N, C-alpha and C positions, 0 to 999 in steps of 0.2 A: 337504280342504286338507291337502297333504303339506309337510312340513318338511325342509329340506336341514340335516342335522346338521352338516356341514363347515361350511357357511355360518354356522350359529348359533355354533358354536365360534370361528369366527374373528372375529365381531362381538363376542362377550363377551370374548374375548382382547384385542382392540384397545382396547375401553373401559376394561378393567382396566390396561392399559399406559398408557393416557392418564392414568388417574387417579394411577397411581404415579410417572409421570414429573412432576418438580417444574416448575411454571410458571416460565419464564425471563423476568426483566424486561430482557434485554439487547436491543439493536437487532439486527436479521437482516442479514447480509451475503451476498451469492452470489458465489461463486467460480466463475468461467466456466472451468472445467476438471473433468476426472473426479476422484474423491477418491483421493489417493494419501498416504501417511503423510509423504513428504519435502515434498510441496507444501502439505500442511496444516500443517506446522511452519514452512514458510517463511512463509507467509500470517500465522500466529499471532505469528511472532517480529517481522514487520514491523507488523502493526496492532493488536497486544495481545489481551487478553482481554475487552474491553469488548463484543464483538460474539459472536452466536451464528451460525457459519459453516454455510452448505449449500452444497452442490457441485452442479454442472450435473446436472439429472435427478432430484434428490434431492427427495422432498416436504418442503415447509417450511410450518409452521403460520401464518407471519406473512403478512400480507396485502400487505405490501411491503416492499421492500430498502432499507436506508439506504446501502448501498455495492454497487458491482460491481466485482469484482476479477479481472484476468488475470494470473496469476503470470508467464507469460512469452509473448512475441509473437514469432514467427520471422520471418525475411525474406518468406517468400511470404505469411504470412498478413498481413503489413503492407503488402506491394504490393497484394494483392487488397483489403483495406479502403480504401486511399487511393484506389483508383478507384471505391469503392462495390460491390464484390463480395464475396462471402464462400463459401467452400468448407466443407461439414462442418456438422453441427448445432451446434457450439460456437460457431464463427465466425460463422454465421447469427444465433444469438442474440446476440452480441456486436453485430453491426450492428443488429439490431432494437433493443437498447437504446440505440443511439446516436440511431437514428431516433425512438425515443420520448422523447428529450431528457434521458436520464440520462447522467450522467459516469461513465466507465469507467476505473479506473485500474489502470495496468499495473507491474508490479514490475520487469520488466527486459525489455529489447528485444535481439533476438537479433543485430541487425547489429553490435552493439557489441563483440561477441566478435571481429570482423574488424577492429578499428581499426588495428591493426599490420601487416595483411598486404594490405587491399583497396585497389585504386587509388582515388586522391583522387577522380575524378568519381563512380565507384560508391557509395563510403562517403558522398558528398556528396548522392546520389540518396535514400539511406534517412534521412538527417538531413532532408532535405525531406520524405519521406514523414511522419516524426513530426510535423513542423509542420503537416501536412494535416490529419492525424489529431487533432491538437489541436485544430482548428478544427470537427472533427464532434464533440468532445465527450470525446476519450479524451486522459488525461494521465497523466505519469509520476507514480508515488506518490512523495510529499514526506514523510519522516518528520517527527514532531512535534518542533519544536525545544525543547531544554531550557531551561527558565525560567533555571537558573543552572548554572554549569558550575565544578567544583572543579579546581584545578591545585595540584601538590605542588612546582612548581619554586621555588627559593629566590631566582631573579632573574626578575622580570616584565618582559618587553621588548614592545616593538611587535607582534613576531611572534606572541607569545602572545595578547594582546589581539586581533588580527587573526584569529586562528585560532579563538577564542571567538565573534566575531561572525560568521565563516562558517559556525558550526554554528547560528547563530540566539539565542545566548543573550543575556540582558539583564543578567545579573550574572556576575562573574568571582569565585569566592571563592577567596582565596589564604591560605597559612600566615601565622601571625602575624608571624614573623621575616623574611617574603619582603620583598626590596627590589623598590621599583617605579620604575623608570626613568621620568624626565621625558617621552621620547617615548612610552612606554607610557601614561601619564596622560593625554597630549594625545590620542593614538588613541582612548583610552576616552571622553573627551569628543565627539569627531567622531563615533564610532560609537554614543553613547547607551549605552555599558555602565558600569556601577556596578561599582568595584571595591572588595570589602569582605574583610576579614580575619577567619578564624575564631577562635573564643575556644579 
């Protein structure tokens, strides 16, 4: 029986590295793109540190992923996916994940870059593609809404309250000396936002 020394060294090194690497209790997220520093930072800034991120083609120790993320989707990829086609390994995997019933989240859609220059009907076509893809299980990433929003304005108007509601806040924290207009109080009641003053 002959022993391949290289194979033996590789298996020992792999085992040592596995034991040295601390176990992570974080959920796993698959980024459907090649690893790139800028893309990795964009994903981490959007989703936070609660996930262990793996990029397309990387070996992941987790059995399944909690999230499937596409950093950006260009107009060609969007058009193909909207009619059930995919070109390239990454887009084929995106389509496969949707076919498996997984939600795929997109950070940015490329067609939006052309909002000021594209003819109306062409831009509307891509908006329709986005709606079609939503039906397939692809959705636009929605940042987590803040529970409370702090503002430093001395006059709290209806516009300030509406802005907090648009961000999904349930509480508006204002300065102790801030004046709250009657219209702002009324808007807060209608929008179920609590206005509280800091100490």
